[in-house]
C-alpha positions as CSV (number, residue, x, y, z in Angstrom):
1,M,0.0,0.0,0.1
2,N,1.1,3.8,-1.0
3,R,1.5,5.6,2.2
4,F,1.7,9.3,0.3
5,I,-0.9,10.5,-2.0
6,Q,0.1,14.1,-3.5
7,L,-2.4,16.1,-5.0
8,H,-1.1,18.9,-7.3
9,L,-3.6,21.6,-8.9
10,L,-4.0,24.0,-11.4
11,T,-7.4,26.1,-11.1
12,A,-8.2,29.2,-13.1
13,Y,-10.8,31.6,-11.4
14,P,-12.2,34.9,-13.0
15,P,-12.8,38.1,-11.1
16,A,-13.4,37.0,-7.6
17,N,-13.2,37.7,-4.0
18,L,-12.9,34.3,-2.7
19,N,-10.8,34.1,0.6
20,R,-11.0,38.0,2.3
21,D,-9.0,39.3,4.9
22,D,-9.9,41.7,7.7
23,M,-10.4,44.8,5.1
24,G,-12.8,43.1,3.0
25,S,-10.0,42.7,0.6
26,P,-9.0,39.3,-1.5
27,K,-6.0,37.3,0.6
28,T,-2.5,37.9,-0.7
29,A,1.0,37.0,0.0
30,K,4.4,37.8,-1.6
31,M,6.6,35.0,-3.1
32,G,9.4,35.3,-5.2
33,G,9.3,38.8,-4.8
34,Y,5.5,39.3,-6.4
35,D,2.3,39.8,-5.0
36,R,0.5,36.6,-5.6
37,L,-3.2,35.5,-4.8
38,R,-3.8,33.5,-2.1
39,V,-6.9,30.8,-0.7
40,S,-6.1,30.1,2.7
41,S,-5.9,26.6,3.7
42,Q,-8.5,26.7,6.2
43,C,-10.9,28.5,3.6
44,L,-10.3,25.3,1.5
45,K,-10.5,22.9,4.0
46,R,-13.8,24.0,5.4
47,T,-15.1,24.4,1.4
48,W,-14.9,21.2,0.8
49,R,-15.7,19.2,4.1
50,T,-19.2,21.2,3.7
51,S,-19.9,20.6,-0.3
52,D,-22.7,19.0,-1.0
53,N,-20.2,16.5,-3.0
54,F,-18.6,15.5,0.5
55,A,-21.5,14.9,2.3
56,E,-23.7,12.9,-0.4
57,A,-20.2,10.4,-0.6
58,L,-19.9,10.2,3.2
59,E,-23.1,10.3,5.1
60,G,-23.2,9.4,8.1
61,H,-19.4,10.4,8.6
62,I,-19.4,13.8,8.6
63,G,-18.6,15.6,12.2
64,T,-19.9,18.6,13.8
65,R,-17.4,21.5,14.8
66,T,-18.9,23.7,17.5
67,K,-18.5,25.3,21.2
68,A,-22.8,25.1,21.7
69,M,-22.9,20.9,22.2
70,G,-23.9,21.2,25.4
71,S,-27.0,23.3,24.5
72,K,-27.9,20.4,22.4
73,A,-27.8,18.0,25.6
74,Y,-30.0,20.8,27.5
75,Q,-32.8,21.1,24.9
76,Q,-32.8,17.2,24.9
77,M,-33.8,17.4,28.7
78,I,-36.4,20.5,28.2
79,D,-38.0,18.4,25.8
80,K,-38.2,15.5,28.0
81,G,-40.2,18.1,30.4
82,I,-36.9,19.0,32.8
83,T,-37.2,22.0,34.6
84,H,-34.7,24.7,33.3
85,K,-32.5,25.0,36.4
86,K,-31.9,20.8,36.4
87,A,-31.4,20.8,32.6
88,L,-28.7,23.3,32.9
89,E,-27.0,21.8,36.3
90,W,-27.1,18.6,34.9
91,T,-25.6,19.3,31.4
92,Q,-22.7,21.4,32.4
93,P,-20.5,18.3,33.5
94,I,-21.4,16.9,30.1
95,A,-20.7,20.1,28.4
96,S,-17.1,20.1,30.1
97,V,-15.7,17.2,29.0
98,F,-14.7,18.5,26.2
99,G,-13.4,22.0,27.1
100,K,-13.2,24.5,29.4
101,L,-16.6,26.1,29.8
102,K,-17.8,29.4,29.3
103,Q,-17.9,32.2,32.6
104,L,-20.2,35.0,33.2
105,S,-18.6,37.5,34.9
106,K,-19.3,38.7,38.5
107,K,-21.2,41.4,36.9
108,E,-23.1,39.7,34.5
109,K,-24.4,37.5,37.7
110,E,-25.3,39.9,39.8
111,A,-27.2,41.4,36.6
112,L,-28.8,38.2,36.3
113,K,-29.8,38.3,40.3
114,K,-32.5,41.3,38.8
115,L,-34.3,39.2,36.3
116,P,-37.0,36.7,36.5
117,A,-35.8,33.3,37.1
118,D,-38.6,31.9,34.2
119,S,-37.4,35.4,31.6
120,A,-36.1,34.2,28.3
121,E,-33.1,37.2,28.6
122,R,-32.3,34.9,31.8
123,I,-32.7,31.7,30.2
124,K,-30.8,33.2,27.0
125,K,-27.6,34.2,28.9
126,E,-27.5,31.6,31.4
127,L,-27.1,29.0,28.7
128,V,-24.1,30.9,27.6
129,E,-22.5,28.5,30.2
130,L,-22.9,25.7,28.6
131,E,-20.5,26.7,26.2
132,I,-17.3,25.6,25.7
133,E,-14.6,28.6,25.3
134,Q,-13.0,26.6,21.9
135,L,-14.0,25.1,18.8
136,A,-14.5,21.2,19.4
137,F,-15.1,18.3,16.5
138,Y,-17.2,15.7,17.5
139,D,-17.3,12.9,16.3
140,T,-21.0,11.3,15.4
141,Q,-20.5,8.4,18.0
142,E,-19.7,11.2,20.7
143,E,-22.3,13.3,19.9
144,Q,-24.9,10.6,20.1
145,A,-23.4,9.6,23.2
146,I,-24.1,12.5,24.6
147,L,-27.8,12.6,23.6
148,N,-28.3,9.2,24.7
149,L,-26.9,10.1,27.4
150,A,-28.8,13.7,28.2
151,N,-32.1,11.2,27.8
152,A,-31.4,8.8,30.3
153,I,-30.5,11.4,32.5
154,A,-33.6,13.1,31.8
155,E,-35.9,9.6,33.0
156,R,-34.5,9.0,35.9
157,E,-33.9,12.4,36.8
158,E,-30.4,12.4,37.7
159,E,-27.1,13.6,36.9
160,A,-24.5,11.5,34.9
161,N,-22.1,9.6,36.9
162,A,-18.1,9.5,36.6
163,E,-17.9,6.6,34.2
164,E,-21.3,8.1,32.2
165,L,-19.3,11.0,31.3
166,N,-16.3,9.2,29.4
167,L,-17.5,10.3,26.0
168,L,-14.7,10.8,24.3
169,R,-12.9,8.1,21.7
170,Q,-9.2,7.9,20.6
171,K,-10.6,6.4,17.3
172,V,-13.0,8.1,14.7
173,T,-15.9,7.2,12.6
174,D,-16.5,10.4,10.8
175,V,-13.5,10.9,8.0
176,D,-12.9,14.9,8.0
177,I,-12.0,14.5,11.6
178,A,-9.5,11.9,10.4
179,L,-8.6,14.2,7.3
180,F,-8.5,17.5,9.3
181,G,-7.6,16.3,12.8
182,R,-8.8,17.8,15.9
183,M,-7.2,19.4,19.2
184,L,-8.8,19.4,22.5
185,T,-6.7,21.3,25.5
186,K,-8.0,20.3,29.0
187,S,-11.6,19.9,30.2
188,D,-13.2,22.1,32.9
189,T,-11.7,20.1,35.5
190,G,-8.3,20.5,34.4
191,N,-7.8,16.8,32.9
192,S,-5.9,16.9,29.8
193,L,-7.2,15.9,26.8
194,T,-4.5,15.7,24.5
195,K,-4.6,11.7,24.3
196,Y,-8.2,12.4,22.6
197,C,-6.7,14.9,20.3
198,I,-6.4,13.7,16.1
199,E,-3.6,13.9,14.4
200,A,-4.5,15.4,10.8
201,A,-3.8,13.0,7.9
202,C,-4.2,15.3,5.4
203,Q,-2.1,18.6,4.9
204,V,-3.2,21.5,2.7
205,A,-1.0,24.4,1.6
206,H,-2.6,27.6,0.9
207,A,-3.4,28.3,-2.5
208,I,-1.3,30.7,-4.4
209,S,-1.5,32.7,-8.0
210,V,0.8,31.1,-10.4
211,H,1.6,34.8,-11.8
212,P,1.5,38.4,-10.1
213,I,-1.9,40.3,-9.6
214,V,-3.3,43.5,-9.1
215,I,-6.2,43.8,-6.7
216,E,-9.0,45.7,-8.5
217,D,-12.0,48.1,-7.1
218,D,-15.4,47.2,-8.4
219,Y,-17.3,50.7,-7.6
220,F,-21.3,49.8,-8.0
221,T,-24.4,51.8,-7.5
222,A,-28.0,50.1,-7.2
223,V,-31.5,52.1,-8.3
224,D,-34.8,52.4,-6.3
225,D,-37.0,50.9,-8.3
226,L,-39.7,53.4,-7.2
227,N,-37.6,55.9,-7.9
228,N,-39.2,57.9,-11.3
229,G,-36.2,60.2,-11.4
230,Q,-38.5,62.9,-11.6
231,E,-37.2,65.0,-8.4
232,D,-34.4,62.8,-7.9
233,T,-31.6,61.2,-10.7
234,G,-29.4,59.7,-8.1
235,A,-28.5,56.1,-7.1
236,A,-29.9,54.7,-3.9
237,H,-26.4,52.9,-3.3
238,I,-23.2,53.4,-4.1
239,G,-20.1,51.2,-2.9
240,E,-17.1,49.5,-3.7
241,T,-15.7,45.9,-3.6
242,R,-12.2,44.6,-4.5
243,F,-11.1,41.7,-6.4
244,A,-8.7,40.1,-9.0
245,A,-8.5,36.9,-11.1
246,G,-5.9,34.6,-10.7
247,L,-4.5,30.6,-12.1
248,F,-3.4,29.3,-8.6
249,Y,-1.7,26.3,-7.7
250,S,-2.8,24.1,-5.3
251,Y,-0.9,21.0,-3.0
252,I,-2.8,18.3,-0.8
253,C,-0.7,15.9,0.8
254,I,-2.6,12.6,2.2
255,N,-1.5,9.7,4.9
256,R,-3.1,7.1,3.8
257,E,-1.6,4.7,6.8
258,L,-2.3,7.8,9.2
259,L,-5.9,7.4,7.9
260,I,-7.0,4.5,8.3
261,D,-5.4,3.9,11.5
262,N,-7.6,7.2,12.8
263,L,-10.7,5.4,11.8
264,G,-9.8,2.8,13.7
265,G,-8.5,0.5,10.6
266,D,-11.4,1.2,8.3
267,E,-9.6,0.9,5.0
268,A,-12.9,0.9,2.7
269,L,-14.1,4.0,4.8
270,A,-10.6,5.6,4.3
271,N,-10.5,5.6,0.5
272,K,-14.1,6.5,-0.1
273,A,-12.8,9.5,1.8
274,I,-10.0,10.4,-0.3
275,R,-12.2,10.0,-3.0
276,A,-14.4,12.4,-1.6
277,L,-11.8,15.0,-1.3
278,T,-10.2,14.4,-4.5
279,E,-13.5,15.5,-5.8
280,A,-14.5,18.3,-3.9
281,A,-10.9,19.7,-4.4
282,V,-11.0,18.8,-7.8
283,K,-14.8,20.4,-8.5
284,V,-16.1,22.7,-5.3
285,A,-15.0,26.4,-5.6
286,P,-14.7,28.5,-1.5
287,E,-18.3,30.6,-1.2
288,G,-16.4,33.8,-0.6
289,K,-18.6,36.7,-2.9
290,Q,-20.3,33.6,-4.9
291,N,-23.5,35.8,-5.4
292,S,-21.6,38.6,-6.6
293,F,-18.8,37.3,-8.9
294,A,-20.5,33.4,-9.6
295,S,-16.6,32.5,-9.9
296,R,-17.3,28.6,-10.0
297,A,-14.3,26.8,-11.0
298,Y,-13.0,23.1,-12.0
299,A,-9.1,22.7,-12.1
300,S,-7.9,22.4,-15.6
301,Y,-5.0,20.6,-14.1
302,V,-4.7,17.9,-11.8
303,L,-1.1,15.6,-10.9
304,A,-1.7,12.8,-8.3
305,E,1.3,10.7,-7.1
306,Q,1.5,7.5,-4.7
307,G,4.5,6.0,-3.2
308,N,6.2,6.2,0.0
309,Q,9.0,8.5,-0.2
310,Q,9.3,11.9,1.4
311,P,6.3,13.9,0.0
312,R,7.2,17.7,-1.5
313,S,5.2,20.2,-2.7
314,L,5.6,21.9,-6.4
315,S,4.9,25.4,-5.5
316,V,9.0,26.1,-6.1
317,A,8.2,25.9,-10.3
318,Y,6.2,28.9,-9.9
319,L,8.9,31.1,-7.7
320,K,9.8,33.0,-10.8
321,P,6.1,34.1,-11.6
322,I,4.7,32.9,-14.5
323,N,4.5,36.6,-16.3
324,N,2.0,37.9,-18.7
325,R,3.5,38.2,-22.1
326,E,1.7,39.0,-25.6
327,N,0.0,35.6,-27.2
328,Q,1.2,33.7,-23.5
329,D,-0.7,30.3,-23.0
330,F,-1.0,30.6,-19.0
331,I,-2.5,26.5,-18.4
332,T,-0.3,25.4,-21.1
333,D,3.2,27.3,-19.4
334,S,1.9,27.0,-15.8
335,I,1.7,23.0,-16.6
336,T,5.0,22.5,-18.4
337,A,6.9,24.9,-15.0
338,L,4.5,22.2,-12.9
339,I,5.8,19.0,-15.0
340,N,9.4,20.3,-15.7
341,Q,10.2,20.8,-11.6
342,R,8.3,17.3,-10.5
343,D,11.0,16.1,-13.8
344,N,14.0,17.9,-12.0
345,F,13.3,17.0,-8.4
346,D,13.3,13.4,-9.8
347,K,16.8,13.7,-11.3
348,V,18.1,15.0,-8.2
349,Y,16.8,12.9,-5.3
350,G,15.5,10.1,-7.3
351,A,11.9,8.9,-7.9
352,C,10.0,10.8,-5.1
353,A,6.5,9.1,-6.5
354,D,5.9,5.4,-7.5
355,S,3.2,6.5,-9.6
356,H,1.3,9.4,-11.2
357,Y,-2.1,10.0,-13.0
358,Q,-2.3,13.5,-14.8
359,I,-6.0,15.0,-16.5
360,N,-5.7,17.7,-18.5
361,A,-9.1,19.9,-19.6
362,S,-7.1,22.0,-22.1
363,K,-5.7,18.9,-24.0
364,V,-9.3,16.5,-22.9
365,E,-6.7,14.0,-21.4
366,G,-7.9,11.5,-18.4
367,S,-10.8,12.0,-16.7
368,L,-12.4,12.4,-13.4
369,S,-13.3,9.2,-12.7
370,E,-9.9,7.3,-13.6
371,L,-8.3,10.0,-11.2
372,L,-10.6,8.7,-8.0
373,D,-9.8,5.4,-9.1
374,F,-5.8,5.9,-9.0
375,V,-6.0,7.8,-5.7
376,S,-7.9,5.1,-4.0
377,Q,-6.6,1.9,-5.1
């Protein structure tokens, strides 16, 4: 079995704002002395794991990343007729298993005492203390165990014991956790949760444009449909948004052995996960500003590699950017640069992979179905 699967993708996006910074501008990075467009790895991973493609292929094996799982357990008890006060008290130990609970300040607690015990405002504020401070990834079986425990507590009207609070799992059944990992630090009681952390089996690089870019501004106006223009011919709204277009290089490395181990030895599920992730990476675009730009794109080129050798990115192929020259074919030149870099590494270090497969949409070479078969064999 080949340990590593590496994917190299070239995807061209028209004018877009796929992944914004804190100022609303497309994210960038300087590489080789030039400004490049960038889509963060965090954005890409969330895009893929929440996509319809991923959900349909892996139904029943998608985890939940949230601070508010305690609220679900609380609601389960409320639905069973437990009072707010008891449901709150009995849910807190369950929620605290996965992290440190949020705490209202002394001032906030004093203010709560002035509100009626059954008021919606007070209940809403008290429920804040069922949230954990840090996002946690919950495996489907862990989530079900939480809800089952909430039901059991409601039926017997008695809080959980220490044994029942052993809700965490070291191996998971949800592929997004197995692929992208999870980090847990300490429970509310201060106990270390590091043995329940999952090391990510998939590494994702920030996607970066293979050429220099200039971010542009789109000045736009909106007209009031009920304004007949007789008194006021001006726009009802004036706005500005930033955008850029680019051909992106993306790199993904999957450790198949670690993925199988994270999934408790389920090789068939691991292969389904690899297929689903590959298809999502090839076909699903980030959601940023899609209603404004409709910047949906499939990868124009994909190089897949398998082997046990130490993985390496081919991003250095674009350290010298693909510059804009007259009659230049960006796709062809970018593919040539990528293949040349792969071949150069192979000549210097020996074969960096045992087998390859590529699809090239511009030349109608290869197929998605064969690519998916290759990565999951």
